[in-house]
C-alpha positions in Angstrom: 125.1 195.3 157.7 127.8 198.0 157.4 126.6 201.6 157.5 127.9 205.2 158.0 128.0 204.7 161.8 129.8 201.3 161.7 133.3 201.1 163.2 135.9 200.5 160.5 139.5 199.7 161.3 141.9 200.5 158.4 145.2 198.7 159.0 148.0 200.4 157.1 146.4 203.8 156.8 149.6 205.7 155.9 150.5 203.7 152.9 149.4 204.2 149.3 146.4 202.0 149.6 145.3 202.7 153.2 145.5 206.5 152.8 143.3 206.3 149.7 140.8 204.1 151.6 140.6 206.6 154.5 140.2 209.5 152.1 137.3 207.7 150.4 135.6 206.7 153.7 135.9 210.3 154.8 134.5 211.6 151.5 131.5 209.2 151.9 131.0 210.5 155.5 131.8 207.3 157.4 131.9 208.6 161.0 134.0 205.9 162.9 137.3 205.2 161.2 140.0 203.7 163.3 143.7 203.9 162.4 147.0 203.3 164.2 150.5 204.2 163.0 153.3 201.6 163.0 154.8 203.2 166.1 151.4 203.1 167.9 150.7 199.5 166.9 153.2 197.0 165.4 150.9 194.7 163.4 153.6 192.0 163.7 153.0 191.8 167.5 150.2 189.3 168.0 149.3 190.2 171.5 149.1 194.0 170.9 147.0 193.5 167.7 144.6 191.2 169.5 144.2 193.6 172.4 143.6 196.5 170.2 141.0 194.8 168.0 139.2 193.3 171.0 139.2 196.8 172.6 137.7 198.7 169.6 135.5 195.8 168.4 135.2 197.0 164.8 132.3 196.1 162.5 134.7 195.9 159.5 138.4 195.7 159.0 140.3 196.6 155.8 143.7 195.0 155.8 145.8 197.4 153.6 149.1 197.0 155.7 151.9 195.1 154.0 155.7 195.2 153.5 156.0 196.2 149.8 158.6 197.2 147.3 160.0 196.8 143.8 162.0 194.0 142.2 165.3 194.8 143.8 164.2 195.1 147.4 161.8 192.1 147.0 164.8 190.0 145.9 167.2 191.2 148.5 165.0 191.1 151.7 163.3 187.7 151.0 163.2 186.6 154.6 161.8 189.9 155.9 159.1 190.0 153.1 157.6 186.6 153.9 157.9 187.0 157.7 156.5 190.5 158.0 153.6 189.9 155.7 152.6 186.6 157.2 152.8 188.0 160.7 150.7 191.1 159.8 148.0 189.0 158.0 147.8 186.2 160.6 147.5 188.7 163.5 144.9 190.9 161.9 142.8 188.1 160.4 142.8 185.9 163.5 142.1 188.8 165.9 139.2 189.9 163.7 137.7 186.4 163.9 138.2 186.4 167.8 136.5 189.9 167.9 133.6 188.7 165.8 134.3 191.2 163.1 131.4 191.1 160.5 133.4 192.1 157.4 137.1 191.9 156.6 138.7 192.9 153.3 142.1 191.4 152.7 144.0 193.1 149.9 146.2 190.8 148.0 148.2 191.3 144.8 148.2 190.2 141.2 151.7 188.7 141.8 150.0 185.7 143.4 149.4 184.3 139.9 151.8 182.1 138.0 154.6 183.9 136.1 153.5 182.3 132.8 149.8 182.4 133.5 147.3 182.4 130.6 146.2 186.0 129.8 144.0 187.7 130.9 144.3 186.1 134.3 141.2 184.6 135.8 140.9 184.1 139.6 140.8 180.3 139.0 144.4 180.3 137.7 145.8 180.7 141.2 148.3 177.9 142.1 148.3 176.6 138.5 152.0 177.2 137.9 155.4 178.6 139.1 155.5 182.1 140.6 157.8 184.8 139.5 161.0 184.2 141.5 161.9 187.8 142.2 158.8 188.5 144.4 158.0 184.9 145.5 158.2 185.5 149.3 155.6 188.4 149.0 153.4 186.3 146.6 153.4 183.3 148.9 152.5 185.4 151.9 149.6 186.9 149.9 148.4 183.5 148.8 148.4 182.4 152.4 146.3 185.4 153.4 143.8 184.7 150.7 143.6 181.0 151.7 143.3 181.9 155.4 140.3 184.1 154.7 138.7 181.3 152.7 139.3 178.6 155.3 138.1 180.9 158.1 134.9 181.5 156.1 134.5 177.7 155.7 135.1 176.9 159.3 133.7 179.9 161.2 131.1 181.3 158.8 132.9 184.7 158.7 132.7 187.1 155.8 136.4 187.7 155.1 136.9 188.6 151.4 140.0 188.9 149.3 140.5 191.5 146.6 143.4 191.1 144.2 144.4 194.5 142.8 146.7 194.9 139.8 149.7 197.3 139.9 148.7 200.4 141.9 149.8 204.0 141.8 148.6 207.4 142.9 148.9 210.0 145.6 151.1 209.1 148.6 153.0 206.5 146.6 156.6 205.5 147.3 159.0 207.4 145.0 162.2 206.1 146.5 164.3 204.7 143.6 165.8 201.9 145.7 162.5 200.2 146.6 159.6 201.7 144.6 157.5 200.2 141.9 157.9 200.9 138.2 155.4 203.7 137.7 156.4 206.0 140.6 160.1 205.3 139.9 159.7 206.4 136.3 157.9 209.6 137.4 160.8 210.5 139.7 163.5 209.5 137.2 162.1 211.7 134.4 161.3 214.6 136.7 164.9 214.6 138.1 166.3 214.2 134.6 164.3 217.3 133.5 165.4 219.3 136.5 169.0 218.4 136.0 168.9 218.7 132.2 170.2 215.2 131.8 170.7 214.1 128.2 169.4 210.5 128.8 167.6 208.4 131.4 168.7 204.7 131.9 165.9 202.3 132.6 165.9 198.7 133.8 165.3 195.8 131.4 164.1 195.8 127.8 160.8 197.7 128.1 158.9 194.8 126.5 157.0 193.4 129.5 153.3 194.5 129.7 151.7 195.7 132.9 148.2 196.8 133.9 147.9 199.8 136.2 145.1 201.0 138.4 144.8 204.3 140.2 144.6 203.7 144.0 141.4 205.9 144.3 139.7 203.3 142.1 140.8 200.5 144.4 139.4 202.5 147.4 136.1 202.7 145.6 136.2 198.9 145.0 136.9 198.3 148.7 133.8 200.2 149.8 131.7 198.6 147.0 132.7 195.0 147.9 132.4 195.7 151.7 128.7 196.3 151.0 128.0 194.0 148.1 129.9 190.7 148.3 129.9 187.7 150.5 131.2 184.9 148.3 134.2 182.7 149.4 136.3 183.4 146.3 138.7 186.2 145.5 138.0 189.1 143.1 140.4 190.6 140.6 140.5 194.4 140.7 141.9 196.2 137.6 141.2 198.0 134.4 141.4 195.0 132.0 143.9 197.0 129.9 147.7 196.7 129.8 150.6 198.7 128.4 154.2 197.8 127.5 156.7 199.3 130.0 158.4 201.1 127.0 155.1 202.8 126.1 154.5 203.7 129.7 158.0 205.2 129.9 157.3 207.4 126.8 153.9 208.4 128.2 155.4 209.5 131.5 158.3 211.2 129.7 155.7 213.3 127.8 153.6 214.1 130.9 156.7 215.2 132.9 158.0 217.2 129.9 161.4 215.6 129.7 163.1 216.0 126.3 166.1 213.7 126.5 166.5 210.1 125.4 165.7 206.8 127.0 168.4 204.0 127.2 167.4 200.5 128.2 169.8 198.4 130.4 169.0 194.9 129.2 171.4 193.3 131.8 168.7 194.1 134.4 165.7 191.7 134.9 162.3 192.3 133.3 160.2 190.2 135.7 157.0 188.6 134.5 156.5 189.1 130.7 152.8 190.0 130.9 150.3 190.5 133.7 146.7 191.4 132.8 143.8 190.6 135.0 140.4 189.2 133.9 138.0 191.6 135.7 134.8 189.9 134.6 133.8 189.0 138.1 134.2 192.5 139.4 132.1 193.9 136.6 129.4 191.3 137.2 129.3 192.5 140.8 128.7 196.0 139.6 132.2 197.6 140.0 134.4 199.1 137.3 137.3 201.6 137.3 136.9 205.3 136.3 140.3 206.9 136.1 142.2 206.5 132.8 146.0 205.8 132.9 146.9 209.2 131.4 144.6 211.1 133.8 145.9 209.1 136.7 149.6 209.7 135.9 148.9 213.4 135.5 147.2 213.5 139.0 150.1 211.5 140.5 152.8 213.7 138.9 151.0 216.8 140.2 151.0 215.3 143.7 154.6 214.3 143.5 155.7 217.8 142.4 153.8 219.4 145.3 155.0 216.9 147.9 158.6 215.9 146.9 161.2 216.2 149.6 163.4 219.1 148.7 
């Protein structure tokens, strides 16, 4: 049983997800949180990962580390995306098994589901159709991690669970226009357009795809909840159950940032998956639901960005 004195290793604690999880664990007064930077521990190095996990012998591991990015970087670095993510997952999951870790949470992604999946997407729709090509290497790695947890549970009676969050955003996000996700990229584009008094902002695609967004603090809450309250061998979708067209998201962010120019859509650029909305019935049945609305979350994220942007 995990308690406030249990040793918890958060892999990937400097990223968007990992930093939110560490904040949440600290807020809840967990006393033994273990973290390592990329320079201190390369999670792609099997021997070093095994030695570290055997040394600290954590009671729980939250695997938030991953190589991530938006459409363009996913498409360009396909080999790196599948190799790095498979390596990180394999090393942390297998080392956790060898160290007899009681609980492991593997954080996947909603991109594991088929591009043209029925909506809203139930967990059972996994592997029922073709993936979105632009982020296929990342998705295949995440599917492998989910399946690895399931198969280890079956063979070794471990309690390694997989949570499948929808699109995430929040404090400590990546706002680099080359490799960020859509929401932080929009925040930065509109902010810079406002500062530079630009007459218009050009955005990728048509604006018609629909996406669901979850504030990362809500995901951190979900991780703590399921660490204590779940031991089934099937993944759980984590989201809001509500989606928004990218064009509507753009206008919402434009208003929050206070940009008064126009939006121009570049339809020569790819849109990605047409719609992606998770069915969150299983999470609700287990007693978890989100609490931060999209508008509230974007305001929080924009405030953080303004205070922390590199000048």
